[in-house]
C-alpha positions as CSV (number, residue, x, y, z in Angstrom):
1,M,20.2,-14.4,-18.8
2,C,18.7,-17.9,-19.0
3,G,16.8,-20.6,-17.2
4,L,18.2,-23.8,-15.8
5,T,16.7,-26.9,-14.4
6,G,17.4,-30.6,-13.9
7,F,17.3,-33.5,-11.6
8,W,19.7,-36.0,-10.0
9,R,18.8,-39.5,-9.1
10,P,22.0,-41.0,-7.6
11,G,21.0,-44.6,-8.4
12,G,20.8,-43.8,-12.1
13,F,17.8,-43.7,-14.5
14,E,16.5,-44.9,-17.8
15,G,17.7,-42.5,-20.6
16,P,14.6,-42.1,-22.9
17,R,12.1,-41.5,-20.1
18,A,14.5,-39.2,-18.2
19,E,15.1,-37.2,-21.4
20,A,11.4,-36.7,-21.9
21,D,11.0,-35.5,-18.2
22,L,14.0,-33.1,-18.6
23,A,12.6,-31.7,-21.8
24,A,9.3,-31.0,-20.1
25,M,11.0,-29.2,-17.2
26,T,13.2,-27.2,-19.6
27,D,10.4,-26.2,-21.9
28,A,8.5,-24.8,-18.9
29,L,11.3,-22.1,-18.8
30,R,11.1,-21.1,-22.4
31,H,10.3,-17.5,-21.5
32,R,13.6,-17.2,-19.7
33,G,15.5,-18.3,-22.8
34,P,13.7,-18.3,-26.1
35,D,16.9,-18.4,-28.2
36,D,18.2,-21.9,-27.6
37,R,17.5,-25.1,-25.7
38,G,20.0,-27.6,-24.4
39,L,19.7,-31.0,-22.7
40,W,22.6,-33.0,-21.1
41,L,22.1,-36.4,-19.4
42,D,24.3,-39.1,-17.9
43,P,21.9,-42.0,-17.2
44,A,24.5,-44.0,-15.3
45,A,25.3,-41.2,-12.9
46,G,21.6,-40.2,-12.7
47,I,22.2,-36.5,-13.6
48,A,20.1,-34.5,-16.0
49,L,20.8,-30.8,-16.8
50,G,18.5,-28.6,-18.9
51,H,19.0,-25.0,-20.1
52,R,17.1,-22.3,-22.0
53,R,19.2,-19.5,-23.4
54,L,18.6,-15.8,-23.8
55,A,21.7,-14.9,-25.8
56,I,23.3,-11.6,-24.6
57,V,27.1,-12.0,-24.9
58,D,28.5,-14.2,-27.7
59,L,25.4,-15.0,-29.7
60,S,27.1,-17.9,-31.5
61,P,26.6,-21.6,-30.9
62,A,29.8,-21.4,-28.7
63,G,27.6,-20.2,-25.9
64,H,25.3,-23.2,-26.0
65,Q,24.6,-24.9,-22.7
66,P,24.8,-27.1,-20.7
67,M,28.5,-26.5,-21.4
68,P,31.3,-29.0,-20.7
69,S,34.6,-27.6,-19.4
70,A,37.8,-27.8,-21.5
71,S,38.9,-30.9,-19.6
72,G,35.5,-32.5,-20.0
73,R,35.3,-33.2,-16.2
74,R,32.6,-30.6,-15.4
75,V,29.3,-29.6,-17.0
76,L,27.7,-26.3,-16.2
77,A,24.1,-24.9,-16.6
78,F,24.4,-21.2,-15.9
79,N,21.8,-18.4,-15.5
80,G,23.0,-14.8,-15.4
81,E,26.0,-12.7,-16.3
82,I,29.6,-12.4,-15.1
83,Y,30.4,-8.7,-15.7
84,N,34.1,-9.0,-15.1
85,H,34.6,-12.1,-17.1
86,L,37.1,-10.5,-19.5
87,A,39.3,-9.5,-16.5
88,L,39.0,-13.1,-15.2
89,R,40.2,-14.4,-18.6
90,D,43.2,-12.0,-18.3
91,A,43.9,-13.3,-14.8
92,L,43.8,-16.9,-16.0
93,A,46.2,-16.0,-18.9
94,R,48.7,-14.4,-16.5
95,E,48.7,-17.6,-14.4
96,G,49.1,-19.8,-17.4
97,A,45.7,-21.4,-16.6
98,A,43.7,-20.2,-19.6
99,P,42.3,-22.9,-21.9
100,A,42.1,-22.7,-25.7
101,W,39.0,-20.5,-25.7
102,R,36.1,-21.8,-27.8
103,G,34.1,-18.6,-27.7
104,R,33.5,-15.3,-25.9
105,S,30.8,-16.3,-23.4
106,D,31.1,-15.7,-19.6
107,T,29.8,-19.3,-19.1
108,E,33.0,-20.6,-20.6
109,T,35.0,-18.1,-18.5
110,L,33.4,-19.3,-15.2
111,L,34.0,-22.9,-16.1
112,A,37.7,-22.2,-16.7
113,C,37.9,-20.3,-13.4
114,I,36.4,-23.3,-11.5
115,E,38.8,-25.7,-13.2
116,A,41.8,-23.5,-12.4
117,W,40.9,-22.2,-8.9
118,G,38.2,-24.4,-7.5
119,L,34.6,-23.4,-6.8
120,E,35.0,-21.2,-3.8
121,R,37.7,-18.9,-5.3
122,A,35.9,-18.7,-8.6
123,L,32.7,-17.6,-6.8
124,R,34.6,-15.0,-4.8
125,E,36.3,-13.6,-7.9
126,A,33.2,-13.4,-10.1
127,A,31.3,-10.1,-10.1
128,G,27.8,-10.6,-11.4
129,M,24.3,-12.0,-11.0
130,F,23.9,-15.7,-11.4
131,A,22.6,-19.1,-10.3
132,F,24.1,-22.3,-11.6
133,A,24.2,-26.1,-11.4
134,L,27.6,-27.7,-11.8
135,W,28.1,-31.4,-12.3
136,D,31.6,-32.9,-11.4
137,R,31.7,-36.1,-13.5
138,A,34.8,-37.5,-11.8
139,A,33.5,-37.0,-8.2
140,R,29.9,-37.5,-9.2
141,R,28.9,-34.5,-7.2
142,L,26.4,-31.7,-8.0
143,F,27.0,-28.1,-6.9
144,L,24.4,-25.4,-6.8
145,A,25.3,-21.8,-6.3
146,R,23.7,-18.3,-6.2
147,D,25.0,-14.8,-6.5
148,R,25.9,-12.5,-3.6
149,L,22.7,-10.6,-3.2
150,G,20.1,-12.9,-4.8
151,E,19.4,-11.4,-8.1
152,K,19.0,-14.8,-9.8
153,P,16.7,-17.5,-8.2
154,L,17.4,-21.2,-7.6
155,Y,15.0,-23.7,-6.1
156,Y,15.9,-27.2,-5.0
157,G,14.6,-30.1,-3.0
158,W,14.4,-33.9,-2.6
159,H,11.2,-35.6,-3.7
160,G,11.5,-39.2,-3.0
161,D,14.9,-40.4,-4.3
162,T,15.3,-37.5,-6.8
163,L,16.7,-34.1,-6.3
164,L,14.9,-31.5,-8.3
165,F,16.3,-28.0,-9.0
166,G,15.6,-25.1,-11.3
167,S,15.3,-21.3,-11.8
168,E,11.5,-21.4,-11.3
169,L,9.1,-23.7,-9.5
170,K,7.1,-24.4,-12.7
171,A,10.1,-26.4,-14.0
172,L,10.1,-28.5,-10.8
173,T,6.4,-29.1,-10.9
174,A,6.7,-30.4,-14.5
175,H,8.6,-33.4,-13.2
176,P,6.4,-36.5,-12.7
177,G,7.9,-37.2,-9.3
178,F,7.0,-33.8,-7.8
179,R,4.8,-33.9,-4.7
180,R,2.2,-31.1,-4.7
181,E,1.9,-30.3,-1.0
182,V,1.5,-26.7,0.2
183,D,3.6,-25.5,3.1
184,R,1.1,-23.8,5.4
185,G,3.9,-22.0,7.3
186,A,4.9,-20.4,4.0
187,V,1.3,-19.2,3.6
188,A,1.6,-17.4,7.0
189,L,4.9,-15.9,5.8
190,L,3.1,-14.6,2.7
191,L,0.4,-12.9,4.8
192,R,3.1,-11.3,7.1
193,H,5.6,-10.2,4.5
194,H,3.9,-10.2,1.1
195,C,6.4,-12.7,-0.1
196,I,7.8,-16.1,1.0
197,P,11.4,-15.5,2.2
198,A,14.3,-17.8,1.5
199,P,14.9,-20.6,2.3
200,H,11.1,-21.3,2.2
201,S,8.8,-21.8,-0.8
202,I,5.1,-22.4,-1.2
203,W,5.7,-26.1,-1.8
204,R,6.7,-28.4,1.1
205,G,10.1,-29.9,0.5
206,I,11.4,-27.3,-1.9
207,A,13.8,-24.6,-0.7
208,K,15.3,-21.4,-2.2
209,L,19.1,-21.4,-2.1
210,A,20.3,-18.4,0.1
211,P,22.1,-15.6,-1.7
212,G,25.9,-15.7,-1.5
213,A,26.0,-19.5,-0.9
214,W,26.6,-22.8,-2.6
215,I,25.5,-26.3,-1.7
216,A,26.5,-29.8,-2.7
217,P,23.3,-31.8,-2.1
218,S,23.8,-35.4,-0.9
219,P,21.2,-38.2,-0.4
220,A,23.0,-39.0,2.8
221,E,22.7,-35.5,4.2
222,R,19.4,-34.1,2.9
223,D,19.4,-31.4,5.6
224,A,22.9,-30.1,4.9
225,A,23.2,-26.3,5.2
226,P,24.3,-24.2,2.3
227,Q,27.9,-22.9,2.6
228,P,28.4,-19.1,2.4
229,Y,31.1,-17.7,0.2
230,W,30.2,-14.1,0.8
231,S,28.4,-12.3,3.6
232,L,26.6,-9.0,3.5
233,R,26.7,-8.9,7.3
234,E,30.5,-9.1,7.2
235,V,30.8,-6.4,4.5
236,A,28.5,-4.1,6.6
237,E,30.4,-4.7,9.8
238,A,33.7,-4.2,8.1
239,G,32.5,-0.9,6.6
240,Q,31.5,0.3,10.1
241,H,35.0,-0.4,11.4
242,A,36.7,1.3,8.5
243,P,34.5,4.2,7.6
244,F,35.1,6.6,4.7
245,D,37.0,9.5,6.3
246,G,36.3,12.2,3.7
247,G,33.6,14.8,3.5
248,P,30.4,14.8,1.5
249,E,32.0,16.1,-1.7
250,A,34.8,13.6,-1.6
251,A,32.3,10.8,-0.9
252,S,30.1,11.8,-3.8
253,R,33.1,11.8,-6.2
254,A,34.3,8.4,-5.0
255,L,30.8,7.1,-5.4
256,E,30.6,8.4,-8.9
257,T,33.8,6.6,-9.8
258,V,32.9,3.2,-8.3
259,L,29.2,3.3,-9.5
260,G,30.3,4.6,-12.9
261,D,32.7,1.6,-13.3
262,A,29.8,-0.8,-12.5
263,V,27.5,0.9,-15.0
264,E,30.1,0.7,-17.7
265,A,30.7,-3.0,-17.0
266,Q,27.0,-3.7,-17.1
267,M,26.5,-1.9,-20.4
268,A,28.4,-4.7,-22.2
269,A,26.0,-6.6,-24.5
270,D,25.8,-7.9,-28.0
271,V,22.1,-7.0,-28.2
272,P,20.1,-3.7,-27.8
273,L,20.3,-2.2,-24.3
274,G,18.4,0.5,-22.4
275,A,17.3,1.5,-18.9
276,L,14.2,1.6,-16.7
277,L,13.6,5.2,-15.6
278,S,11.1,6.1,-12.8
279,G,12.4,9.6,-12.3
280,G,13.6,8.8,-8.8
281,I,17.1,9.2,-7.5
282,D,18.3,5.7,-8.1
283,S,17.2,5.1,-11.7
284,S,18.1,8.7,-12.6
285,S,21.6,8.1,-11.3
286,I,22.0,5.0,-13.4
287,V,20.7,6.6,-16.5
288,A,22.9,9.7,-16.0
289,L,26.0,7.6,-15.7
290,M,25.0,5.5,-18.7
291,Q,24.4,8.6,-20.9
292,Q,27.8,9.9,-19.8
293,R,29.4,6.7,-21.3
294,A,27.1,6.1,-24.3
295,T,27.9,7.0,-27.9
296,R,24.2,7.6,-28.6
297,P,21.1,8.5,-26.6
298,V,20.2,5.8,-24.1
299,R,16.8,4.1,-24.5
300,T,14.7,4.7,-21.4
301,F,11.3,3.4,-20.3
302,S,8.8,4.4,-17.7
303,I,5.2,3.8,-16.8
304,G,2.5,6.2,-15.7
305,F,-0.9,6.0,-14.0
306,D,-4.1,7.8,-14.5
307,A,-4.2,8.3,-10.7
308,R,-2.2,11.5,-10.1
309,D,-1.1,10.6,-6.5
310,H,0.6,7.5,-7.9
311,D,2.1,8.9,-11.1
312,E,5.8,9.7,-11.4
313,S,5.9,9.6,-15.2
314,A,6.1,13.4,-15.5
315,H,9.2,13.3,-13.4
316,A,10.7,10.5,-15.4
317,A,10.0,12.4,-18.7
318,A,11.6,15.6,-17.3
319,V,14.8,13.7,-16.3
320,A,14.8,12.0,-19.7
321,R,14.5,15.4,-21.5
322,H,17.3,16.9,-19.4
323,L,19.6,13.9,-20.1
324,R,18.5,13.7,-23.7
325,T,17.6,10.0,-23.6
326,E,15.3,8.3,-26.2
327,H,12.3,8.0,-23.9
328,T,9.2,5.8,-24.1
329,E,6.3,6.0,-21.7
330,L,3.4,3.6,-21.2
331,R,0.2,4.8,-19.4
332,M,-1.3,2.2,-17.1
333,R,-5.1,2.3,-16.8
334,A,-7.5,0.2,-14.8
335,A,-8.3,-1.7,-18.0
336,D,-4.6,-2.8,-18.2
337,V,-4.8,-4.1,-14.7
338,L,-7.8,-6.3,-15.5
339,D,-5.8,-7.8,-18.3
340,W,-2.6,-8.4,-16.3
341,V,-3.9,-9.4,-12.9
342,P,-4.8,-13.0,-14.0
343,R,-1.3,-13.4,-15.3
344,M,0.4,-12.9,-11.9
345,P,0.3,-16.5,-10.7
346,T,1.9,-17.6,-13.9
347,I,4.6,-14.9,-13.8
348,Y,5.5,-15.2,-10.2
349,D,5.1,-19.0,-9.9
350,E,4.3,-19.0,-6.2
351,P,2.0,-16.5,-4.4
352,F,3.7,-13.1,-4.4
353,A,1.9,-10.0,-3.1
354,D,4.0,-6.8,-3.7
355,S,1.3,-4.9,-5.6
356,S,4.0,-3.0,-7.6
357,Q,4.3,-6.3,-9.4
358,L,1.6,-5.0,-11.8
359,P,3.4,-1.9,-13.1
360,T,6.7,-3.8,-13.0
361,A,5.4,-6.5,-15.3
362,L,4.0,-3.9,-17.7
363,V,7.1,-1.8,-17.9
364,M,9.2,-4.9,-18.5
365,A,7.0,-5.9,-21.4
366,L,7.2,-2.3,-22.8
367,A,11.0,-2.3,-22.6
368,R,11.3,-5.7,-24.3
369,R,9.6,-4.4,-27.4
370,H,12.7,-2.3,-28.0
371,V,15.7,-3.8,-26.1
372,T,16.9,-7.1,-24.7
373,V,18.8,-5.7,-21.7
374,A,17.7,-3.0,-19.3
375,L,19.7,-1.5,-16.4
376,S,17.7,-0.5,-13.3
377,G,18.2,1.4,-10.0
378,D,17.4,-1.6,-7.7
379,G,19.5,-1.7,-4.5
380,G,19.8,2.1,-4.1
381,D,17.3,2.3,-1.2
382,E,19.0,-0.5,0.8
383,L,22.5,0.9,0.3
384,F,21.9,4.6,0.8
385,A,19.0,4.7,3.3
386,G,16.2,5.5,0.8
387,Y,13.1,4.0,2.4
388,N,10.7,6.2,4.3
389,R,11.0,3.8,7.3
390,H,14.7,4.6,7.6
391,A,13.8,8.2,8.5
392,L,10.4,7.6,10.0
393,A,11.2,4.8,12.6
394,P,14.0,6.6,14.5
395,R,12.1,9.9,14.6
396,L,8.9,8.2,15.8
397,W,10.8,6.3,18.5
398,R,12.4,9.4,19.8
399,L,8.9,10.8,20.3
400,L,7.2,7.6,21.5
401,G,9.9,5.6,23.2
402,P,9.9,7.6,26.5
403,L,6.2,7.1,26.9
404,P,5.0,4.4,29.4
405,A,3.8,1.2,27.6
406,P,0.1,1.7,28.6
407,L,0.2,5.1,27.1
408,R,1.7,3.8,23.8
409,R,-1.0,1.2,23.6
410,A,-3.7,3.8,24.1
411,L,-2.0,5.9,21.4
412,G,-2.1,3.0,19.1
413,A,-5.9,2.6,19.6
414,G,-6.3,6.3,18.9
415,L,-4.5,6.0,15.7
416,L,-6.8,3.2,14.5
417,A,-9.9,5.2,15.5
418,V,-9.3,7.7,12.6
419,P,-9.8,6.5,9.0
420,P,-6.7,6.6,6.9
421,A,-8.1,9.2,4.4
422,R,-8.7,11.6,7.3
423,W,-5.2,11.0,8.6
424,D,-3.8,12.0,5.2
425,R,-5.4,15.4,5.8
426,L,-4.7,15.8,9.5
427,A,-1.1,14.6,9.3
428,A,-0.1,16.6,6.3
429,P,2.6,18.7,8.1
430,L,4.1,15.5,9.7
431,A,4.0,13.8,6.3
432,R,6.0,16.6,4.7
433,A,8.5,16.5,7.5
434,V,9.2,12.8,7.0
435,H,8.7,12.8,3.3
436,Q,5.7,10.4,3.4
437,V,3.1,11.0,0.6
438,H,0.2,9.0,2.2
439,P,0.7,8.8,6.0
440,G,-2.8,7.3,6.8
441,D,-2.0,3.7,5.9
442,K,1.4,3.8,7.8
443,L,-0.3,5.3,10.8
444,H,-2.8,2.5,10.9
445,K,-0.1,-0.1,10.6
446,L,1.7,1.8,13.4
447,G,-1.4,1.8,15.5
448,R,-1.9,-2.0,15.1
449,R,1.6,-2.7,16.3
450,L,2.5,0.1,18.7
451,R,1.3,-1.8,21.7
452,Q,4.1,-4.4,21.1
453,A,7.0,-2.1,20.3
454,C,9.5,-1.7,23.1
455,S,12.4,-0.4,21.0
456,V,13.2,1.2,17.6
457,D,14.1,-2.3,16.4
458,D,10.6,-3.5,17.4
459,L,9.2,-0.5,15.5
460,Y,11.1,-1.4,12.4
461,V,9.9,-5.1,12.5
462,A,6.3,-3.8,12.9
463,L,6.7,-1.6,9.9
464,R,7.8,-4.7,7.9
465,T,4.8,-6.7,9.0
466,E,1.3,-6.8,7.5
467,W,-0.9,-9.5,9.2
468,E,0.4,-9.6,12.7
469,D,-2.0,-12.5,13.4
470,A,-0.9,-14.4,10.3
471,A,-0.7,-17.7,12.3
472,D,-4.4,-17.5,13.2
473,V,-5.5,-16.6,9.7
474,A,-3.4,-19.3,8.0
475,G,-3.9,-21.9,10.7
476,A,-0.1,-22.5,11.0
477,A,2.8,-20.6,12.6
478,P,5.1,-18.9,10.2
479,P,8.7,-20.3,10.6
480,P,11.1,-17.8,12.1
481,T,12.9,-15.5,9.7
482,L,15.9,-13.3,10.2
483,L,13.6,-10.5,11.5
484,E,12.8,-12.7,14.5
485,R,16.3,-14.1,15.0
486,R,17.9,-11.0,16.4
487,E,21.0,-12.8,17.6
488,D,21.9,-13.2,13.9
489,W,21.4,-9.5,13.0
490,P,24.5,-7.6,11.9
491,R,26.3,-6.0,14.8
492,L,25.8,-2.3,13.8
493,V,25.6,0.5,16.3
494,D,23.4,2.8,14.3
495,P,19.7,1.7,14.2
496,V,19.3,3.0,10.6
497,S,22.3,0.9,9.6
498,R,20.6,-2.2,11.1
499,M,17.4,-1.4,9.2
500,M,19.4,-1.0,5.9
501,A,21.3,-4.2,6.4
502,L,18.1,-6.2,7.3
503,D,16.4,-4.7,4.2
504,A,19.3,-5.9,2.1
505,L,19.3,-9.3,3.6
506,T,15.6,-9.9,3.4
507,Y,13.4,-7.4,1.6
508,L,15.8,-6.9,-1.3
509,P,16.2,-10.6,-2.4
510,D,12.9,-12.0,-1.3
511,D,10.7,-9.2,-2.6
512,I,12.4,-6.6,-4.8
513,L,14.7,-8.8,-6.8
514,A,12.2,-11.7,-7.0
515,K,9.7,-9.2,-8.5
516,V,12.2,-7.9,-11.0
517,D,13.5,-11.2,-12.1
518,R,10.1,-12.9,-12.6
519,S,8.5,-10.0,-14.4
520,A,11.5,-9.3,-16.6
521,M,12.0,-13.0,-17.5
522,A,8.3,-13.4,-18.3
523,A,9.0,-10.8,-21.1
524,S,12.4,-12.5,-22.0
525,L,14.1,-9.3,-20.8
526,E,17.4,-9.2,-18.9
527,T,17.7,-6.6,-16.2
528,R,20.9,-5.5,-14.5
529,A,21.4,-3.6,-11.2
530,P,24.7,-1.7,-11.0
531,F,24.1,-0.7,-7.4
532,L,24.6,-4.4,-6.5
533,D,28.1,-4.6,-7.9
534,P,30.3,-5.9,-5.0
535,A,32.6,-2.8,-5.1
536,V,29.6,-0.4,-4.9
537,V,28.1,-2.4,-2.0
538,A,31.4,-2.4,-0.1
539,F,31.8,1.4,-0.6
540,A,28.2,2.2,0.5
541,W,28.8,0.3,3.7
542,R,31.8,2.5,4.5
543,L,29.7,5.6,4.6
544,P,29.0,6.8,8.1
545,P,25.5,8.0,9.1
546,R,26.5,11.6,8.7
547,L,27.1,11.1,5.0
548,R,23.9,9.1,4.5
549,F,21.5,11.7,5.9
550,A,21.4,15.4,5.3
551,G,18.5,17.8,5.9
552,G,16.3,14.9,7.1
553,Q,16.7,13.0,3.9
554,G,18.5,9.8,3.1
555,K,20.7,9.2,0.0
556,A,22.7,12.4,0.8
557,V,25.8,11.3,-1.0
558,L,23.8,9.9,-4.0
559,R,21.8,13.1,-4.3
560,R,25.0,15.1,-4.3
561,M,26.4,13.0,-7.0
562,L,23.3,13.2,-9.1
563,R,23.0,17.0,-8.8
564,R,26.1,17.2,-11.0
565,H,24.1,15.7,-13.8
566,V,20.4,16.6,-13.1
567,P,19.0,19.8,-11.6
568,A,18.0,19.5,-7.9
569,T,14.5,20.7,-8.8
570,L,13.9,17.5,-10.8
571,I,14.9,15.1,-8.1
572,D,14.4,16.6,-4.6
573,R,10.9,15.5,-3.8
574,P,9.3,12.9,-1.4
575,K,9.8,9.3,-2.3
576,M,6.7,7.7,-3.9
577,G,7.8,4.2,-4.7
578,F,6.3,2.1,-7.5
579,R,2.8,2.3,-5.9
580,V,-0.6,1.6,-7.5
581,P,-4.0,2.8,-6.5
582,L,-4.9,-0.6,-5.3
583,D,-7.4,0.5,-2.7
584,A,-9.5,2.3,-5.3
585,W,-9.2,-0.5,-7.8
586,L,-10.4,-3.1,-5.3
587,R,-13.5,-1.0,-4.8
588,G,-13.9,-0.4,-8.5
589,E,-12.6,-2.2,-11.6
590,L,-11.2,-5.2,-9.6
591,R,-14.1,-5.5,-7.2
592,A,-15.9,-8.4,-9.0
593,W,-12.6,-10.3,-9.5
594,A,-11.7,-9.8,-5.8
595,A,-15.2,-10.6,-4.5
596,D,-15.1,-14.0,-6.3
597,L,-11.8,-15.0,-4.8
598,L,-12.6,-13.7,-1.3
599,A,-16.0,-15.3,-1.0
600,P,-16.1,-17.5,2.1
601,E,-17.0,-20.6,0.0
602,A,-13.9,-19.9,-2.2
603,L,-11.6,-19.6,0.8
604,R,-13.0,-22.7,2.3
605,A,-12.5,-24.6,-1.0
606,A,-8.8,-23.7,-1.1
607,G,-8.5,-24.6,2.6
608,L,-5.6,-22.4,3.4
609,I,-7.1,-19.3,5.0
610,D,-9.7,-18.8,7.7
611,P,-12.6,-17.0,5.9
612,A,-14.0,-15.1,8.9
613,P,-11.3,-12.4,9.4
614,V,-10.9,-12.0,5.6
615,D,-14.6,-11.5,5.0
616,A,-14.8,-9.0,7.8
617,L,-11.8,-7.1,6.5
618,W,-13.1,-7.1,2.9
619,R,-16.5,-5.7,4.1
620,R,-14.7,-2.9,6.0
621,H,-12.6,-2.1,3.0
622,L,-15.6,-1.9,0.6
623,S,-17.4,0.4,3.1
624,G,-14.5,2.8,3.2
625,A,-14.0,2.3,6.9
626,C,-10.4,1.4,6.2
627,D,-7.9,0.8,3.5
628,A,-7.2,-2.9,3.8
629,A,-5.7,-3.3,0.3
630,S,-2.2,-4.2,1.6
631,R,-3.6,-7.0,3.7
632,L,-6.2,-8.3,1.2
633,W,-3.7,-8.4,-1.7
634,P,-1.7,-11.4,-0.4
635,V,-4.9,-13.3,0.2
636,L,-6.0,-12.5,-3.3
637,M,-2.7,-13.6,-4.8
638,L,-2.8,-16.8,-2.8
639,Q,-6.4,-17.5,-3.9
640,A,-5.6,-16.8,-7.6
641,W,-2.5,-19.1,-7.4
642,C,-4.6,-21.8,-5.8
643,R,-7.1,-21.7,-8.7
644,Q,-4.3,-21.9,-11.2
645,E,-2.8,-24.9,-9.4
646,R,-6.2,-26.4,-8.7
647,I,-5.5,-26.5,-5.0
648,G,-8.6,-27.7,-3.1
649,R,-10.3,-29.0,-6.2
């Protein structure tokens, strides 16, 4: 795990000045790689590559980057891990294409594969998480690439005659040629989705490279589209046409084999290793399979809250006791939040508003005190139908779809007329039926959007949207995302399968994986996600709906597998997610901080948000008339970021 950055000025540059610029960009990523720094420049070609290293495999100087290939033709700055790199070395040896190896690093393996097979085949053969910049000295071409599902980030864009690129935006902004212009459309996306989806970023002219793609930027074709080398849509559609034909037990056994292989591959490290354990099905499955393969108790880490409704730490501790892991727990109090909230703009580098970013950052810092690598259960919800909306949306539409549109609109108004806290009490039986812990907030969101829903797909998009009037609040229309471009949706018959695929294509890389990468890297911790192994992903998409749901619950096959390792009483409970009591904190310990950022004069000073609707919503939240925390949080994160970046000052 590392950080990479650099720039390319095709006309060439002056060496000493460029080296100073590259050093500043690279040093901005020190947290991503505290173990080593590397700079490589070719002034005549105008290329500069910088690298910060977190040494995980082959801790020797043989893993130093940027790394030249054996032939000297190519130079690579690589961030991530190739889990099957030893198998790739064997394949090169069988073909007689292996170089005289200088060390044991997967970076050297990837370079050798590119030299022997070319970029496209090397990308298809590599199983891992990565982003990299590759310079071809003979062709004078730069290639940027990103892993299949978007575990590792990569930003890039032309500013003047210079292409800037890097693992985080703070590296790009360190270059003296960077133009600091906020993309107002990205602000609207933040309000709508709590994150800024690829290919957009908060800065105009800077894009995120799409997962599963590579690009060869060219000054002659600045708008050239990235080239995909892998497609989740194709994997999902292929799985639908070749479904797993066994029963639940056979499927759970097959899953244990393929997931166990991925876990074993991702346990390879030359540094201390552990796992993040929430006590939910996904992380418990990973820890169970790790413990099965480990020679000593696995180190596990969890976080708890003083607010009981948001606390899963007791479940995590119970799973840890049963599996006999070496478990460490951190209690999160409101005082901890006050300490960590101001750090969010620095950690996430552009406005990011998934409130679980707070406990995520804390648990990563906790784990890093003891280990350098931690496995996680990320990806399980998207692959095995684990989100509440996967069960809720189809059931609701079966009830509401037959109603005339005027009646649906009236029903939406009725839902909004009842405060969320009261809905929590009134809707308790429905909540238990659909495994929703706090239905009030969801019912209010449903009420706001029900008047627009004409299909189950509309309902899904509504549940994925916060500020439906984001364009008015931000003063700019959000650019269309995949959620709006339905002609590009995977062609899947089952509506839940469509939801899962869209979650994996959007929510997973843009929110979940971005959150995990930034918070882990801020602590210099490498995280790995076995569920995102290509073989696991392909298997999961072969499961027909009858094997995903059982007894009204998703993750049926995964639950069945886990019950062979953990008693059902420890895992069969409603999904909570990594939620925090944000509504109460904004009325309590965080009130003064929030009031300062949301003051109309502060909003006007930043110049990105209309103060009127925000002020009205803030007042209603403080009065208890509604829980507006999920809509206020993106505004707060934007305002905090603006202050850090001195926007409007």
